[in-house]
N, C-alpha and C positions, 0 to 999 in steps of 0.2 A: 341424694335424698336418704335419710335414715330409715332403716327397716324395723326399728324398735317398735314393738307392738304388743298388744294383749290379745291372746287367743280367745275366741268367743266361748270356747268350752270353759275357760277360767271364769267367765262372767256367770255362767250357769252353776258352776261348782261352788263359788264363794262370792256371791253377789254383794254381800255387805262390805267386803273389802274395797269395792270399786265405786260405791255410791258417791255421787256428787264430785268425784275426782275427774280431772281431765285425763282421758285415755285415748289411745289410737288403736283402731282395729283395721285389719285388711280383709278383703274378701271379694267375692264375685256377686254382682247384683243379680238377684233372682226376679225381682219385680221393682218397678218404679211407677209411682202415681203422684203426679204433681198438679196442684191447683195454683191459683193466682198468688197466694201468699203462704201456703202450707203444702208440704209434700211428704210422702212416705216411701221408703225403700226397704226391701227385704235383702239382707246381706248374709252370706254364708261363707265361712273360710275353710270348711271341710273338717274342722276339729270336733264338731258335734253335729248330730242330725238336725237339731233345731236351728232355725235362722234367727238373726238379730234384726229387730225392727229399728230402722233409723228414721228419725223425724227431722225434717229440714224446714226452715222458715226463711222467707224473704228478709226478715228483719235481722237474723243472726248469720246468714250464710251469704257471703259476698258474691259467689258465683251460683246463686240459687237457680236462676233460669237455665243456665247451661247444665247444671247437675241434674235437673229434673228431665232433661232430654237425653241423658245417657242411656244407651241401649242395654237390654238384658244381656248378661255375659261379660260386661265390662268389669275389669279388676280395679278396685279403688282403695285408697286410704281414706278413713273417716276418723276425724278427731272430734271429741265432744264429751258431754257429761252423761253418766248413766243415771236414769231416773226410774224409780219404781212405778208400776202401773197396776195397782191392786184391783181396779175395776175393769181391766181389759183382758183379752184372751191371753196375751203374752205377759210374763211376770215383770218385765222392765223394757225400757227402750233407750236408745242413745240419741240425745239431742245434739245434732251436728253443729259444729262451729267451723269445720273445714272439710271439704271433700275434694280429693284430687285423684286423677286417673293414673293408674300404674300400667295397665294394659288395655288398649282400646279394643272394641269388638264391633265389627261392621254390621250393617243391617241384614246381611245375608246369613248371619248366624242361624243354623238350622233348628235351634232349640228355643225359638222365641215363644212358642205357645206353651201353656202349662202342661197339656196332656198330649202325648203322642202314642201311636200304636206300637206294640212290642216289635212287630215285624219291621217297621220303619226304623226303630232304634237299633235293631240288629245290624243294619247296614252301616252303622257308625260306632263301633265299639269304643273308639278312642274318645268319643264325646258323650255317649249315653250315660256314663258314670256320673255325669253332672246332674242327672235327673234324680228326683226323690226315690223312685223305685229302685234304681241301680245303686245309688249311694247306700240305701238301706240293705240291699242284698249283699253288697260286698263288705259292709260293716259286720253283718251277721257272719259272713264267711271268715273274716279275720278273727272274730271272737270264738267261733266254733273251733277253729284250728288251735287257738290258745287253750280252749277247754280240753281238747283231746290230749294235748301235751301235758296239761295239768293232771288229767286222770291217770295217764300212764306213769307219770312221776309218782303220784300218790300210791299206785299199786306196785311200785318197785321194778318197773320196766327200764331197760336200757334202749336208747334211741339209736338205731342203726341206719346208715345210709347205704342202701343196696344199689347195685349198678343199673344205669339206664341202658347201656349197651350190653347185650347178652347173646349167648348161643343157644339158650334154652327156651323152648315153647312150653311154659309152665302149664297152660290150660289145654294144650294139645289140639287147639282149633285151627292152627295154621294161619291165622289172620294177623300176621305180623309185618311190620315195615322193615324192609331190608336196608341195612346200613353198609355202604360200600364206597371205596375211593376210586373204583374202576368206572369206566364209561358205561352207564346204564343202558345205552343204546346198542351195546354189543353183548354177546354171550359172556357171562361172568364166570371165570374160572376161580373158584373159591381159594384154590391153593396159591393164587397170585394176588389175593386180596390182602388188605391191611393186617387182618388177624389170622390169615392163612386158613380160615374156615368161614362158613357163612355166619354173619352176625346180624342182629336185629335190634330194634328198639323194644324195650321190655314190656311185657303184658302184665308182669307181676314180680314183686320182690320176694315172694314167699320162699322159694327154694333157698336163696341165700340167707334169709332170715332164719330158716331152720338150722343152718350151720351155726349161726351165732347163738341160737337157743340151746345148742348142745354145750355151750360154754357159760352162758350168762343166765340160763333158766328162763327168764322172761325178757323178750325183746319186742320192739315194734319198728316198722319202717313206715314212712309217710312221704310219698313222693309221686311224681307224674308217671303215668303208664299210658300205653298206646295200643290201639286196636285198629287194624286195617279193614275192619268190617264196613262194607258200604251200606250203612243204614241211615235213613233220614227220619227216624222216629224222634219224638220229643224226649226220649229217655236215654239216647245213645250219643256219645261224642267220640271223636277220634283220639283226642288227648284229654285225659282226666286224671284226677288224683285219687290215690288209694291209701287207706290206713290198713296195715297188715301186722297184727300182733302174732307172735308164736310163743308157746308156753311148753316147757318140758314138764314131765310128770303130771300130765293133764289129760283128762278124757273129754268126750263130747259134751257131757252135761256140765262139767266145770267150764268148758269153752262157752256154752250158752249162758251160763251165769255171768261170765266176764263180759260178754257182749251186751247183755241186758244192763249190767251195771254201768257200762260205758255210755250207753244211750241215755240212761237216766241222768248221769252226771252232766253230759253235754246239754241236755234239755234244761236242767236246773241252772247251769252256768249261763246259757244264752238268755233265758228268761230274766235272770238277775242283771245282766250286763247290756242287754239290747232292748230295754223296755220301750223306748220311743220307736225303734225300728219295727218291733213286732206289733205294736199298736197300729202303726201305719199299715202293715200288711193285713191286720185284722179288719181295718176300716175299708181298705181299697181293693184287697185281693180276695180274702176269705174270712167272712164274719165268724166262722167257727174255729179259726186257727188257735186262739188263746185257750179256748175251752178244751179243744182237742189235745193240745200239748199238756195242759194241766191234768186231763183225764189219764194220760199215759203215766204220769208220775204217781197217780193214786191207785193204779191197778197193776196186778201181776201180768206178765206176758203169757199168753196161752202157749201150750206145747202139745203138738200132735205128731204122730208118725205120718210119713208119706202115704202109707196104706190107709190110715184113717182119713187123710185128706181126700184121697180118691173116692173113698166110701161116701164122703159128704158131697163131692162134686159130681160124680157120675150120674146120679139121678136128675141133675140139673142140666145135662148136656144139651137139651133142646134150646136153652137160652144162651149158649156159648157159641162164638164163632169157630172155636177150636174144641171139639169134643175131647174129653179125656178118658183114658183107660189106664190100668196099671202098666207101668213101663214108659208112659209118655211124660215129657217134661211139662211142668206147669207154665202156662202163659200168664201174662199180666192180668188178663181178665179173671183167671182162676184165683190168682193171688189176692186181687182186690175183693173178690167175692168172699173169700175166707175172712179177710180182715175187716171189711166194711159191712157185710151182710150177716155173717155167721157169728163172729166173735166181737166185732166192733172195738178192736184193739190190736196191738201187734201180736203176731203169731210166729212161733218157731215151728217149722216143719222139718222133721229129722228122719234119718234112715231111708235114703233114696235108693232106687235101683242103681246098681253099679254101672249098668250099661249107659247111663246118661251123665255120669260123673267122671272127673279126671282120674288118671292112673294112681295118684299119690294118696288117695283116700283109703282109710283102713277098712278092710273087708270084714263084714259081720259073719257070724257063725252060720247064718242061713245060706250063705253062698250066693245070694241074690242081691243083697243090699250092702251099702257102705255106711260108715258112721259119719254121715254128712248132715248139715243143717243149713237152712235158709231162714233168715228173719224177714218176715213180710210185714209191711206197715200200710195203714190206710192211706189212700191217695197216691201212693208211689208203687207199691208192689214189693219186689225184692230189694232189700236195703243191704243185707249182710249175707255172705255165703261163707260157711266154715266147715271144718271137719276135724276128726282125729286123723293124723297122718299115719300111713302104713309104716310101722317101725320094724316089721319082720322082713329080713333081707330076702328070703326065698319067695315069700308071697309078693313082695314088691317087684322082684325080677319077673315073676310069672305074670303079674298084672301089666307090666311094661310090654312084654311080648304080646299079650292079648291086644294091646292098643297099638301094635305095630311100631313100637319104639325100641331102638337098639340100646340095650343096657350099657354097652361099651361107650356110648356117647355121654353117659351120665355117671361115670365112675366116681367122681367126687361126691355126688349125691348118695350113691350107694355106700361110700365110705362112712357116711354118718350112721348107717345101719350096721356096718362091720365093727365099728369101734365105739363100744359103750352105748348102744342104742337104748332108748327109753321111750315109753309111751309119750306122745306129745300131740298138741292140737293147736289150731289157730283159726283165724277168720280174716276175711277181707271186707272192708267197708268202703263203698263208693262215696267219696266225700261229697260230690255234687248231688247225688241222690239224697244224702242226709240234708243238704241245704234246701233242696226242693221240699223236703218234709218239714223243715223248720220255718219256711217262708210261705208255703203253698204256691210257690211259683211252679208252673206246670211244664215248662220247657227247660231242659238242661242247658241250652245255649244261654239262658238268662241268669245262670248262677256261675258261669265261667267268664272271667274277665275278658279274654280274647278267644272265643270259641273256635275250635278246629273241628269241622265236620266235613263230610263228603262234598267236595266242590267249593269249600270255603277256607281260604287262607288269607287272613288280613295282612 
């Protein structure tokens, strides 16, 4: 059987070229409704979000009765003529002259119904992508990734692949997955292990990106990262993707400018290339999604210091589950209050207490804060975390000792300060949190193709 076919996306892109011509399409049946003499099927081949309506008639289709009994999920060939339907909801339909089965689908196919709960669909990540919600989510994911690469290319960045296996705990939280070839049921002697030292799955590519920024000026890494934090919240995953740009000759405010420009670029790109998908989310998930995304493009991001943020939040402590005071970290409820109640748009909070931030952030002259920033967005909370990096060797060594880190274990990182050190800055964007913002999907598990969280390994 020949697999020559026309993709359904081509029919939508250049309808006039296919009108009244005999064409063959392939796809999976989404719905089938058959009457005595006339039937309709909805066919999708994955090339475009919209499905193709197929019209079948007893008069034209030899196997009409059998075709109208095919279960949802069946993969089929359909040959016929494309006809305009100006008075119908769909712009055109395919009048079938032949329908044949490529791959049968039995009646126990679990996606027979049109609507399923998200919790149910999480039990079958290998099948849930066939539903409209997840097809739309992962189409947006693909386009958003393309947008990020396009933005950094436009801004003169070099794309760097940083290692997944590492000996460095960039964030200093200790929540890392150990990588070993030794028997994990026995005490592990690192000197006998594969790398002759403890090794882990990376939590960040930032430190290695800093090395490349010392040669290329502007670089970014975009890849998977891993956290061994046992968290079951809707915002945390064990395996997720991070975008991490690093820029030489850059301070904190230029860093925030770049982050804001990146978010604006991605929003514009996704709005332009995912019109159908975003309209779907606007209709079925969040009726304010499109207006919210457009509002971001038309307004500047707010910028306040951490101290100013505490001044806004502290009088409202009675309504928070976690009261705040100067020196405490902001929780999601505080971040969302600032973005949704106070400013009603994205907000940069900068100059945090050094006691709650990692060792590599540049210390401010006040001795209490570091040149760090977080971008907070409505509906999600923290989306981006960034900082100026401490480029002064003596201060960096001192800060590492304060954080109980042995400078001898990071000699290569200190070399970047010994040999031609310059002010530099960067940030990290959690890709899945960006996708949650772009789609209004509220659980990070639903924007990851095969989510890894505590107790879940598909």
